Predicted model as a PDB file, atoms N, CA, C, CB and O in Angstrom, pLDDT in the B-factor column:
MODEL        1                                                                  
ATOM      1  N   UNK A   1      10.895   4.271  -5.616  1.00 41.00           N  
ATOM      2  CA  UNK A   1      12.132   4.072  -6.325  1.00 41.00           C  
ATOM      3  C   UNK A   1      12.953   2.991  -5.458  1.00 41.00           C  
ATOM      4  CB  UNK A   1      12.938   5.507  -6.512  1.00 41.00           C  
ATOM      5  O   UNK A   1      12.874   3.058  -4.231  1.00 41.00           O  
ATOM      6  N   UNK A   2      13.687   2.063  -6.028  1.00 57.00           N  
ATOM      7  CA  UNK A   2      14.870   1.209  -5.510  1.00 57.00           C  
ATOM      8  C   UNK A   2      13.944  -0.204  -4.851  1.00 57.00           C  
ATOM      9  CB  UNK A   2      15.944   2.221  -4.138  1.00 57.00           C  
ATOM     10  O   UNK A   2      14.551  -1.115  -4.290  1.00 57.00           O  
ATOM     11  N   UNK A   3      12.529  -0.225  -5.000  1.00 61.00           N  
ATOM     12  CA  UNK A   3      11.787  -1.300  -4.364  1.00 61.00           C  
ATOM     13  C   UNK A   3      12.509  -2.511  -4.919  1.00 61.00           C  
ATOM     14  CB  UNK A   3      10.178  -1.284  -4.679  1.00 61.00           C  
ATOM     15  O   UNK A   3      12.695  -3.356  -4.043  1.00 61.00           O  
ATOM     16  N   UNK A   4      12.917  -2.808  -5.971  1.00 60.00           N  
ATOM     17  CA  UNK A   4      13.688  -4.139  -6.324  1.00 60.00           C  
ATOM     18  C   UNK A   4      15.019  -4.300  -6.160  1.00 60.00           C  
ATOM     19  CB  UNK A   4      13.568  -4.459  -7.574  1.00 60.00           C  
ATOM     20  O   UNK A   4      15.599  -5.219  -6.739  1.00 60.00           O  
ATOM     21  N   UNK A   5      15.723  -3.365  -5.290  1.00 60.00           N  
ATOM     22  CA  UNK A   5      17.077  -3.416  -5.222  1.00 60.00           C  
ATOM     23  C   UNK A   5      17.619  -4.816  -4.659  1.00 60.00           C  
ATOM     24  CB  UNK A   5      17.513  -2.267  -4.401  1.00 60.00           C  
ATOM     25  O   UNK A   5      18.656  -5.271  -5.141  1.00 60.00           O  
ATOM     26  N   UNK A   6      17.011  -5.433  -3.755  1.00 62.00           N  
ATOM     27  CA  UNK A   6      17.340  -6.559  -3.179  1.00 62.00           C  
ATOM     28  C   UNK A   6      16.769  -7.908  -3.506  1.00 62.00           C  
ATOM     29  CB  UNK A   6      17.168  -6.340  -2.043  1.00 62.00           C  
ATOM     30  O   UNK A   6      16.971  -8.932  -2.853  1.00 62.00           O  
ATOM     31  N   UNK A   7      15.878  -7.777  -4.821  1.00 64.00           N  
ATOM     32  CA  UNK A   7      15.043  -8.661  -5.360  1.00 64.00           C  
ATOM     33  C   UNK A   7      15.990  -9.652  -5.948  1.00 64.00           C  
ATOM     34  CB  UNK A   7      14.065  -8.044  -6.319  1.00 64.00           C  
ATOM     35  O   UNK A   7      15.943 -10.821  -5.565  1.00 64.00           O  
ATOM     36  N   UNK A   8      16.827  -9.275  -6.833  1.00 67.00           N  
ATOM     37  CA  UNK A   8      17.707 -10.426  -7.593  1.00 67.00           C  
ATOM     38  C   UNK A   8      19.026 -10.155  -7.068  1.00 67.00           C  
ATOM     39  CB  UNK A   8      17.726 -10.374  -9.333  1.00 67.00           C  
ATOM     40  O   UNK A   8      19.365  -9.066  -6.604  1.00 67.00           O  
ATOM     41  N   UNK A   9      19.868 -11.331  -7.169  1.00 68.00           N  
ATOM     42  CA  UNK A   9      21.394 -11.246  -6.719  1.00 68.00           C  
ATOM     43  C   UNK A   9      22.207 -10.109  -7.456  1.00 68.00           C  
ATOM     44  CB  UNK A   9      22.155 -12.680  -7.036  1.00 68.00           C  
ATOM     45  O   UNK A   9      22.800  -9.257  -6.794  1.00 68.00           O  
ATOM     46  N   UNK A  10      22.228 -10.112  -9.049  1.00 74.00           N  
ATOM     47  CA  UNK A  10      22.869  -9.175  -9.705  1.00 74.00           C  
ATOM     48  C   UNK A  10      22.094  -8.687 -10.811  1.00 74.00           C  
ATOM     49  CB  UNK A  10      24.071  -9.616 -10.085  1.00 74.00           C  
ATOM     50  O   UNK A  10      20.981  -9.161 -11.037  1.00 74.00           O  
ATOM     51  N   UNK A  11      22.628  -7.714 -11.568  1.00 76.00           N  
ATOM     52  CA  UNK A  11      21.765  -7.381 -12.810  1.00 76.00           C  
ATOM     53  C   UNK A  11      21.511  -8.368 -13.841  1.00 76.00           C  
ATOM     54  CB  UNK A  11      22.327  -6.325 -13.503  1.00 76.00           C  
ATOM     55  O   UNK A  11      20.479  -8.522 -14.494  1.00 76.00           O  
ATOM     56  N   UNK A  12      22.682  -9.062 -13.897  1.00 80.00           N  
ATOM     57  CA  UNK A  12      22.399 -10.305 -14.727  1.00 80.00           C  
ATOM     58  C   UNK A  12      21.077 -11.266 -14.646  1.00 80.00           C  
ATOM     59  CB  UNK A  12      23.477 -11.144 -14.444  1.00 80.00           C  
ATOM     60  O   UNK A  12      20.574 -11.752 -15.659  1.00 80.00           O  
ATOM     61  N   UNK A  13      20.662 -11.447 -13.569  1.00 79.00           N  
ATOM     62  CA  UNK A  13      19.618 -12.140 -13.187  1.00 79.00           C  
ATOM     63  C   UNK A  13      18.270 -11.063 -13.060  1.00 79.00           C  
ATOM     64  CB  UNK A  13      20.044 -12.892 -11.840  1.00 79.00           C  
ATOM     65  O   UNK A  13      17.235 -11.512 -12.569  1.00 79.00           O  
ATOM     66  N   UNK A  14      18.301 -10.239 -13.324  1.00 79.00           N  
ATOM     67  CA  UNK A  14      17.145  -9.126 -13.575  1.00 79.00           C  
ATOM     68  C   UNK A  14      15.950  -9.857 -14.316  1.00 79.00           C  
ATOM     69  CB  UNK A  14      17.722  -7.774 -14.583  1.00 79.00           C  
ATOM     70  O   UNK A  14      14.798  -9.714 -13.907  1.00 79.00           O  
ATOM     71  N   UNK A  15      16.263 -10.676 -15.463  1.00 83.00           N  
ATOM     72  CA  UNK A  15      15.156 -11.128 -16.156  1.00 83.00           C  
ATOM     73  C   UNK A  15      14.909 -12.601 -15.958  1.00 83.00           C  
ATOM     74  CB  UNK A  15      15.307 -10.816 -17.541  1.00 83.00           C  
ATOM     75  O   UNK A  15      14.250 -13.252 -16.770  1.00 83.00           O  
ATOM     76  N   UNK A  16      15.434 -13.114 -14.888  1.00 83.00           N  
ATOM     77  CA  UNK A  16      15.423 -14.444 -14.522  1.00 83.00           C  
ATOM     78  C   UNK A  16      14.997 -14.721 -13.160  1.00 83.00           C  
ATOM     79  CB  UNK A  16      16.644 -14.968 -14.724  1.00 83.00           C  
ATOM     80  O   UNK A  16      15.794 -14.885 -12.236  1.00 83.00           O  
ATOM     81  N   UNK A  17      13.492 -14.780 -13.023  1.00 82.00           N  
ATOM     82  CA  UNK A  17      12.569 -14.991 -11.794  1.00 82.00           C  
ATOM     83  C   UNK A  17      13.340 -16.416 -11.075  1.00 82.00           C  
ATOM     84  CB  UNK A  17      10.696 -15.279 -12.345  1.00 82.00           C  
ATOM     85  O   UNK A  17      13.302 -16.515  -9.849  1.00 82.00           O  
ATOM     86  N   UNK A  18      13.858 -17.224 -11.694  1.00 85.00           N  
ATOM     87  CA  UNK A  18      14.205 -18.518 -10.747  1.00 85.00           C  
ATOM     88  C   UNK A  18      15.221 -17.980  -9.915  1.00 85.00           C  
ATOM     89  CB  UNK A  18      14.776 -19.937 -11.533  1.00 85.00           C  
ATOM     90  O   UNK A  18      15.357 -18.541  -8.828  1.00 85.00           O  
ATOM     91  N   UNK A  19      16.059 -16.904 -10.205  1.00 84.00           N  
ATOM     92  CA  UNK A  19      17.156 -16.782  -9.290  1.00 84.00           C  
ATOM     93  C   UNK A  19      16.700 -15.614  -8.274  1.00 84.00           C  
ATOM     94  CB  UNK A  19      18.576 -16.453 -10.098  1.00 84.00           C  
ATOM     95  O   UNK A  19      17.480 -15.268  -7.387  1.00 84.00           O  
ATOM     96  N   UNK A  20      15.563 -15.071  -8.394  1.00 83.00           N  
ATOM     97  CA  UNK A  20      15.069 -14.194  -7.290  1.00 83.00           C  
ATOM     98  C   UNK A  20      14.986 -14.740  -5.774  1.00 83.00           C  
ATOM     99  CB  UNK A  20      13.709 -13.784  -7.683  1.00 83.00           C  
ATOM    100  O   UNK A  20      15.028 -15.948  -5.544  1.00 83.00           O  
ATOM    101  N   UNK A  21      14.879 -13.891  -4.878  1.00 84.00           N  
ATOM    102  CA  UNK A  21      14.690 -14.304  -3.636  1.00 84.00           C  
ATOM    103  C   UNK A  21      13.128 -14.466  -3.459  1.00 84.00           C  
ATOM    104  CB  UNK A  21      15.354 -13.340  -2.669  1.00 84.00           C  
ATOM    105  O   UNK A  21      12.486 -13.417  -3.398  1.00 84.00           O  
ATOM    106  N   UNK A  22      12.500 -15.570  -3.376  1.00 86.00           N  
ATOM    107  CA  UNK A  22      11.128 -15.741  -3.414  1.00 86.00           C  
ATOM    108  C   UNK A  22      10.530 -14.984  -2.049  1.00 86.00           C  
ATOM    109  CB  UNK A  22      10.791 -17.351  -3.510  1.00 86.00           C  
ATOM    110  O   UNK A  22       9.573 -14.230  -2.226  1.00 86.00           O  
ATOM    111  N   UNK A  23      10.931 -15.113  -1.009  1.00 87.00           N  
ATOM    112  CA  UNK A  23      10.574 -14.362   0.248  1.00 87.00           C  
ATOM    113  C   UNK A  23      10.423 -12.644  -0.180  1.00 87.00           C  
ATOM    114  CB  UNK A  23      11.898 -14.666   1.484  1.00 87.00           C  
ATOM    115  O   UNK A  23       9.402 -12.016   0.101  1.00 87.00           O  
ATOM    116  N   UNK A  24      11.362 -12.146  -0.748  1.00 83.00           N  
ATOM    117  CA  UNK A  24      11.303 -10.653  -1.164  1.00 83.00           C  
ATOM    118  C   UNK A  24      10.281 -10.489  -2.263  1.00 83.00           C  
ATOM    119  CB  UNK A  24      12.740 -10.104  -1.691  1.00 83.00           C  
ATOM    120  O   UNK A  24       9.560  -9.500  -2.401  1.00 83.00           O  
ATOM    121  N   UNK A  25      10.291 -11.420  -2.928  1.00 83.00           N  
ATOM    122  CA  UNK A  25       9.163 -11.351  -4.088  1.00 83.00           C  
ATOM    123  C   UNK A  25       7.790 -10.973  -3.527  1.00 83.00           C  
ATOM    124  CB  UNK A  25       8.986 -12.811  -4.856  1.00 83.00           C  
ATOM    125  O   UNK A  25       7.100 -10.013  -3.871  1.00 83.00           O  
ATOM    126  N   UNK A  26       7.471 -12.060  -2.444  1.00 87.00           N  
ATOM    127  CA  UNK A  26       6.136 -12.144  -1.751  1.00 87.00           C  
ATOM    128  C   UNK A  26       6.079 -10.912  -1.094  1.00 87.00           C  
ATOM    129  CB  UNK A  26       5.940 -13.345  -0.751  1.00 87.00           C  
ATOM    130  O   UNK A  26       5.013 -10.310  -1.225  1.00 87.00           O  
ATOM    131  N   UNK A  27       7.033 -10.331  -0.356  1.00 86.00           N  
ATOM    132  CA  UNK A  27       6.982  -9.150   0.522  1.00 86.00           C  
ATOM    133  C   UNK A  27       6.703  -8.028  -0.413  1.00 86.00           C  
ATOM    134  CB  UNK A  27       8.321  -8.914   1.368  1.00 86.00           C  
ATOM    135  O   UNK A  27       5.762  -7.261  -0.206  1.00 86.00           O  
ATOM    136  N   UNK A  28       7.396  -7.927  -1.310  1.00 83.00           N  
ATOM    137  CA  UNK A  28       7.043  -6.758  -2.366  1.00 83.00           C  
ATOM    138  C   UNK A  28       5.570  -6.688  -2.991  1.00 83.00           C  
ATOM    139  CB  UNK A  28       8.021  -6.909  -3.617  1.00 83.00           C  
ATOM    140  O   UNK A  28       4.859  -5.694  -3.140  1.00 83.00           O  
ATOM    141  N   UNK A  29       5.300  -8.112  -3.334  1.00 86.00           N  
ATOM    142  CA  UNK A  29       3.986  -7.855  -3.947  1.00 86.00           C  
ATOM    143  C   UNK A  29       2.706  -7.650  -2.491  1.00 86.00           C  
ATOM    144  CB  UNK A  29       3.641  -9.392  -5.116  1.00 86.00           C  
ATOM    145  O   UNK A  29       1.556  -7.238  -2.643  1.00 86.00           O  
ATOM    146  N   UNK A  30       3.198  -7.976  -1.460  1.00 89.00           N  
ATOM    147  CA  UNK A  30       2.113  -7.632  -0.200  1.00 89.00           C  
ATOM    148  C   UNK A  30       2.397  -6.104  -0.014  1.00 89.00           C  
ATOM    149  CB  UNK A  30       2.428  -8.589   1.438  1.00 89.00           C  
ATOM    150  O   UNK A  30       1.417  -5.402   0.235  1.00 89.00           O  
ATOM    151  N   UNK A  31       3.448  -5.594  -0.093  1.00 86.00           N  
ATOM    152  CA  UNK A  31       3.676  -4.158   0.021  1.00 86.00           C  
ATOM    153  C   UNK A  31       2.841  -3.344  -1.025  1.00 86.00           C  
ATOM    154  CB  UNK A  31       5.185  -3.867  -0.156  1.00 86.00           C  
ATOM    155  O   UNK A  31       2.142  -2.394  -0.675  1.00 86.00           O  
ATOM    156  N   UNK A  32       2.942  -3.745  -2.275  1.00 85.00           N  
ATOM    157  CA  UNK A  32       2.249  -3.089  -3.472  1.00 85.00           C  
ATOM    158  C   UNK A  32       0.667  -3.127  -3.371  1.00 85.00           C  
ATOM    159  CB  UNK A  32       2.698  -3.839  -4.826  1.00 85.00           C  
ATOM    160  O   UNK A  32      -0.081  -2.235  -3.773  1.00 85.00           O  
ATOM    161  N   UNK A  33       0.283  -4.323  -2.761  1.00 87.00           N  
ATOM    162  CA  UNK A  33      -1.131  -4.579  -2.517  1.00 87.00           C  
ATOM    163  C   UNK A  33      -1.758  -3.618  -1.717  1.00 87.00           C  
ATOM    164  CB  UNK A  33      -1.340  -5.814  -1.924  1.00 87.00           C  
ATOM    165  O   UNK A  33      -2.850  -3.095  -1.941  1.00 87.00           O  
ATOM    166  N   UNK A  34      -0.793  -3.354  -0.501  1.00 86.00           N  
ATOM    167  CA  UNK A  34      -1.207  -2.366   0.492  1.00 86.00           C  
ATOM    168  C   UNK A  34      -1.193  -0.943   0.257  1.00 86.00           C  
ATOM    169  CB  UNK A  34      -0.490  -2.526   1.534  1.00 86.00           C  
ATOM    170  O   UNK A  34      -1.919  -0.126   0.824  1.00 86.00           O  
ATOM    171  N   UNK A  35      -0.332  -0.705  -0.603  1.00 83.00           N  
ATOM    172  CA  UNK A  35      -0.170   0.749  -1.288  1.00 83.00           C  
ATOM    173  C   UNK A  35      -1.507   1.058  -2.158  1.00 83.00           C  
ATOM    174  CB  UNK A  35       1.258   0.791  -2.369  1.00 83.00           C  
ATOM    175  O   UNK A  35      -2.139   2.114  -2.166  1.00 83.00           O  
ATOM    176  N   UNK A  36      -1.797  -0.216  -2.942  1.00 84.00           N  
ATOM    177  CA  UNK A  36      -3.002   0.083  -3.750  1.00 84.00           C  
ATOM    178  C   UNK A  36      -4.262   0.308  -2.824  1.00 84.00           C  
ATOM    179  CB  UNK A  36      -3.272  -1.112  -4.771  1.00 84.00           C  
ATOM    180  O   UNK A  36      -5.035   1.264  -2.882  1.00 84.00           O  
ATOM    181  N   UNK A  37      -4.314  -0.835  -1.902  1.00 83.00           N  
ATOM    182  CA  UNK A  37      -5.679  -0.534  -0.955  1.00 83.00           C  
ATOM    183  C   UNK A  37      -5.562   0.616  -0.452  1.00 83.00           C  
ATOM    184  CB  UNK A  37      -5.971  -1.451   0.246  1.00 83.00           C  
ATOM    185  O   UNK A  37      -6.553   1.283  -0.750  1.00 83.00           O  
ATOM    186  N   UNK A  38      -4.697   1.291   0.289  1.00 79.00           N  
ATOM    187  CA  UNK A  38      -4.820   2.757   0.849  1.00 79.00           C  
ATOM    188  C   UNK A  38      -5.022   3.722  -0.142  1.00 79.00           C  
ATOM    189  CB  UNK A  38      -3.619   3.206   1.601  1.00 79.00           C  
ATOM    190  O   UNK A  38      -5.920   4.542   0.049  1.00 79.00           O  
ATOM    191  N   UNK A  39      -4.298   3.784  -1.257  1.00 78.00           N  
ATOM    192  CA  UNK A  39      -4.681   4.831  -2.247  1.00 78.00           C  
ATOM    193  C   UNK A  39      -6.175   4.763  -2.689  1.00 78.00           C  
ATOM    194  CB  UNK A  39      -3.782   4.700  -3.496  1.00 78.00           C  
ATOM    195  O   UNK A  39      -6.810   5.801  -2.877  1.00 78.00           O  
ATOM    196  N   UNK A  40      -6.751   3.473  -2.860  1.00 80.00           N  
ATOM    197  CA  UNK A  40      -8.149   3.594  -3.447  1.00 80.00           C  
ATOM    198  C   UNK A  40      -9.141   3.997  -2.097  1.00 80.00           C  
ATOM    199  CB  UNK A  40      -8.639   2.005  -4.252  1.00 80.00           C  
ATOM    200  O   UNK A  40     -10.179   4.650  -2.207  1.00 80.00           O  
ATOM    201  N   UNK A  41      -8.653   3.524  -0.941  1.00 74.00           N  
ATOM    202  CA  UNK A  41      -9.481   3.865   0.217  1.00 74.00           C  
ATOM    203  C   UNK A  41      -9.412   5.446   0.342  1.00 74.00           C  
ATOM    204  CB  UNK A  41      -8.946   3.097   1.583  1.00 74.00           C  
ATOM    205  O   UNK A  41     -10.395   6.119   0.653  1.00 74.00           O  
ATOM    206  N   UNK A  42      -8.328   5.903   0.106  1.00 63.00           N  
ATOM    207  CA  UNK A  42      -8.105   7.354   0.328  1.00 63.00           C  
ATOM    208  C   UNK A  42      -8.918   8.367  -0.373  1.00 63.00           C  
ATOM    209  CB  UNK A  42      -6.814   7.645   0.015  1.00 63.00           C  
ATOM    210  O   UNK A  42      -9.185   9.458   0.131  1.00 63.00           O  
ATOM    211  N   UNK A  43      -9.294   8.004  -1.502  1.00 64.00           N  
ATOM    212  CA  UNK A  43     -10.260   8.553  -2.522  1.00 64.00           C  
ATOM    213  C   UNK A  43     -11.679   8.596  -1.854  1.00 64.00           C  
ATOM    214  CB  UNK A  43     -10.280   7.622  -3.891  1.00 64.00           C  
ATOM    215  O   UNK A  43     -12.479   9.506  -2.070  1.00 64.00           O  
ATOM    216  N   UNK A  44     -11.894   7.649  -1.114  1.00 60.00           N  
ATOM    217  CA  UNK A  44     -13.374   7.821  -0.517  1.00 60.00           C  
ATOM    218  C   UNK A  44     -13.299   8.430   0.570  1.00 60.00           C  
ATOM    219  CB  UNK A  44     -14.152   6.625  -0.234  1.00 60.00           C  
ATOM    220  O   UNK A  44     -14.224   9.201   0.827  1.00 60.00           O  
ATOM    221  N   UNK A  45     -12.266   8.294   1.480  1.00 59.00           N  
ATOM    222  CA  UNK A  45     -12.243   8.890   2.802  1.00 59.00           C  
ATOM    223  C   UNK A  45     -12.080  10.536   2.582  1.00 59.00           C  
ATOM    224  CB  UNK A  45     -10.973   8.210   3.706  1.00 59.00           C  
ATOM    225  O   UNK A  45     -12.633  11.348   3.324  1.00 59.00           O  
ATOM    226  N   UNK A  46     -11.382  10.844   1.642  1.00 59.00           N  
ATOM    227  CA  UNK A  46     -10.960  12.347   1.425  1.00 59.00           C  
ATOM    228  C   UNK A  46     -12.553  13.144   1.141  1.00 59.00           C  
ATOM    229  CB  UNK A  46      -9.711  12.498  -0.134  1.00 59.00           C  
ATOM    230  O   UNK A  46     -12.776  14.305   1.485  1.00 59.00           O  
ATOM    231  N   UNK A  47     -13.444  12.350   0.528  1.00 64.00           N  
ATOM    232  CA  UNK A  47     -14.637  12.980   0.240  1.00 64.00           C  
ATOM    233  C   UNK A  47     -15.792  12.670   1.138  1.00 64.00           C  
ATOM    234  CB  UNK A  47     -14.968  12.685  -1.048  1.00 64.00           C  
ATOM    235  O   UNK A  47     -16.944  13.067   0.961  1.00 64.00           O  
ATOM    236  N   UNK A  48     -15.373  11.935   2.102  1.00 66.00           N  
ATOM    237  CA  UNK A  48     -16.608  11.675   3.156  1.00 66.00           C  
ATOM    238  C   UNK A  48     -16.523  12.721   4.261  1.00 66.00           C  
ATOM    239  CB  UNK A  48     -16.545  10.114   3.897  1.00 66.00           C  
ATOM    240  O   UNK A  48     -15.551  13.416   4.558  1.00 66.00           O  
ATOM    241  N   UNK A  49     -17.781  12.693   4.831  1.00 71.00           N  
ATOM    242  CA  UNK A  49     -18.060  13.906   6.110  1.00 71.00           C  
ATOM    243  C   UNK A  49     -18.462  12.974   7.169  1.00 71.00           C  
ATOM    244  CB  UNK A  49     -19.444  15.227   5.828  1.00 71.00           C  
ATOM    245  O   UNK A  49     -19.058  11.962   6.800  1.00 71.00           O  
ATOM    246  N   UNK A  50     -18.236  13.143   8.445  1.00 74.00           N  
ATOM    247  CA  UNK A  50     -18.914  12.623   9.515  1.00 74.00           C  
ATOM    248  C   UNK A  50     -20.203  12.637   9.584  1.00 74.00           C  
ATOM    249  CB  UNK A  50     -18.572  13.098  10.482  1.00 74.00           C  
ATOM    250  O   UNK A  50     -20.689  13.742   9.340  1.00 74.00           O  
ATOM    251  N   UNK A  51     -21.014  11.721   9.853  1.00 79.00           N  
ATOM    252  CA  UNK A  51     -22.442  11.661  10.037  1.00 79.00           C  
ATOM    253  C   UNK A  51     -22.896  12.240  11.485  1.00 79.00           C  
ATOM    254  CB  UNK A  51     -22.895  10.156   9.856  1.00 79.00           C  
ATOM    255  O   UNK A  51     -22.860  11.566  12.514  1.00 79.00           O  
ATOM    256  N   UNK A  52     -23.266  13.390  11.423  1.00 80.00           N  
ATOM    257  CA  UNK A  52     -23.798  14.216  12.849  1.00 80.00           C  
ATOM    258  C   UNK A  52     -24.600  13.389  13.611  1.00 80.00           C  
ATOM    259  CB  UNK A  52     -24.720  15.562  12.604  1.00 80.00           C  
ATOM    260  O   UNK A  52     -24.663  13.678  14.806  1.00 80.00           O  
ATOM    261  N   UNK A  53     -25.283  12.351  13.189  1.00 88.00           N  
ATOM    262  CA  UNK A  53     -26.070  11.739  13.989  1.00 88.00           C  
ATOM    263  C   UNK A  53     -25.374  10.719  14.684  1.00 88.00           C  
ATOM    264  CB  UNK A  53     -27.121  11.300  13.351  1.00 88.00           C  
ATOM    265  O   UNK A  53     -26.000  10.225  15.622  1.00 88.00           O  
ATOM    266  N   UNK A  54     -24.352  10.322  14.486  1.00 87.00           N  
ATOM    267  CA  UNK A  54     -23.530   9.231  14.927  1.00 87.00           C  
ATOM    268  C   UNK A  54     -22.577   9.797  16.123  1.00 87.00           C  
ATOM    269  CB  UNK A  54     -22.674   8.634  13.654  1.00 87.00           C  
ATOM    270  O   UNK A  54     -21.672  10.590  15.861  1.00 87.00           O  
ATOM    271  N   UNK A  55     -22.804   9.391  17.314  1.00 89.00           N  
ATOM    272  CA  UNK A  55     -22.195  10.019  18.593  1.00 89.00           C  
ATOM    273  C   UNK A  55     -20.410  10.040  18.376  1.00 89.00           C  
ATOM    274  CB  UNK A  55     -22.719   8.958  20.082  1.00 89.00           C  
ATOM    275  O   UNK A  55     -19.656  10.948  18.725  1.00 89.00           O  
ATOM    276  N   UNK A  56     -20.052   8.788  17.718  1.00 86.00           N  
ATOM    277  CA  UNK A  56     -18.539   8.754  17.706  1.00 86.00           C  
ATOM    278  C   UNK A  56     -18.044   9.688  16.439  1.00 86.00           C  
ATOM    279  CB  UNK A  56     -17.979   7.117  17.552  1.00 86.00           C  
ATOM    280  O   UNK A  56     -16.947  10.241  16.357  1.00 86.00           O  
ATOM    281  N   UNK A  57     -18.982   9.726  15.590  1.00 84.00           N  
ATOM    282  CA  UNK A  57     -18.368  10.558  14.242  1.00 84.00           C  
ATOM    283  C   UNK A  57     -18.849  11.966  14.554  1.00 84.00           C  
ATOM    284  CB  UNK A  57     -19.017  10.003  12.571  1.00 84.00           C  
ATOM    285  O   UNK A  57     -18.457  12.890  13.841  1.00 84.00           O  
ATOM    286  N   UNK A  58     -19.679  12.193  15.579  1.00 83.00           N  
ATOM    287  CA  UNK A  58     -19.895  13.668  15.954  1.00 83.00           C  
ATOM    288  C   UNK A  58     -18.441  14.306  16.508  1.00 83.00           C  
ATOM    289  CB  UNK A  58     -21.140  13.774  17.199  1.00 83.00           C  
ATOM    290  O   UNK A  58     -18.070  15.452  16.253  1.00 83.00           O  
ATOM    291  N   UNK A  59     -17.788  13.454  17.215  1.00 84.00           N  
ATOM    292  CA  UNK A  59     -16.547  13.943  17.900  1.00 84.00           C  
ATOM    293  C   UNK A  59     -15.505  14.194  16.879  1.00 84.00           C  
ATOM    294  CB  UNK A  59     -16.015  12.931  18.956  1.00 84.00           C  
ATOM    295  O   UNK A  59     -14.455  14.709  17.264  1.00 84.00           O  
ATOM    296  N   UNK A  60     -15.669  13.873  15.520  1.00 77.00           N  
ATOM    297  CA  UNK A  60     -14.639  14.118  14.376  1.00 77.00           C  
ATOM    298  C   UNK A  60     -15.042  15.631  13.532  1.00 77.00           C  
ATOM    299  CB  UNK A  60     -14.725  12.665  13.218  1.00 77.00           C  
ATOM    300  O   UNK A  60     -14.274  16.233  12.781  1.00 77.00           O  
ATOM    301  N   UNK A  61     -16.319  16.001  13.855  1.00 77.00           N  
ATOM    302  CA  UNK A  61     -16.731  17.140  12.948  1.00 77.00           C  
ATOM    303  C   UNK A  61     -15.678  18.352  13.050  1.00 77.00           C  
ATOM    304  CB  UNK A  61     -18.243  17.665  13.368  1.00 77.00           C  
ATOM    305  O   UNK A  61     -15.163  18.832  12.041  1.00 77.00           O  
ATOM    306  N   UNK A  62     -15.371  18.854  14.484  1.00 78.00           N  
ATOM    307  CA  UNK A  62     -14.596  19.680  14.451  1.00 78.00           C  
ATOM    308  C   UNK A  62     -13.016  19.657  13.684  1.00 78.00           C  
ATOM    309  CB  UNK A  62     -14.641  19.846  15.618  1.00 78.00           C  
ATOM    310  O   UNK A  62     -12.257  20.602  13.471  1.00 78.00           O  
ATOM    311  N   UNK A  63     -12.873  18.357  13.405  1.00 75.00           N  
ATOM    312  CA  UNK A  63     -11.310  18.143  12.506  1.00 75.00           C  
ATOM    313  C   UNK A  63     -11.800  18.194  10.896  1.00 75.00           C  
ATOM    314  CB  UNK A  63     -10.386  16.270  12.880  1.00 75.00           C  
ATOM    315  O   UNK A  63     -10.946  18.050  10.021  1.00 75.00           O  
ATOM    316  N   UNK A  64     -13.080  18.387  10.577  1.00 66.00           N  
ATOM    317  CA  UNK A  64     -13.312  18.428   9.277  1.00 66.00           C  
ATOM    318  C   UNK A  64     -13.414  19.789   8.719  1.00 66.00           C  
ATOM    319  CB  UNK A  64     -14.406  17.714   9.021  1.00 66.00           C  
ATOM    320  O   UNK A  64     -13.628  19.949   7.518  1.00 66.00           O  
TER     321      UNK A  64                                                      
ENDMDL                                                                          
END                                                                             
């Protein structure tokens, strides 16, 4: 909520991309991409289990 609050100078410029702050647009797009990547990764990680043969992952077994 409010992710676009600083994107355009006023409500009259809401549908006028030429008036938007291009640096904020780029930052917003990067943040949305990061959220999407984390959300997709979370599905796979949530179902994953540590490999008992891997010495590093063996340390994680008590936490699963």
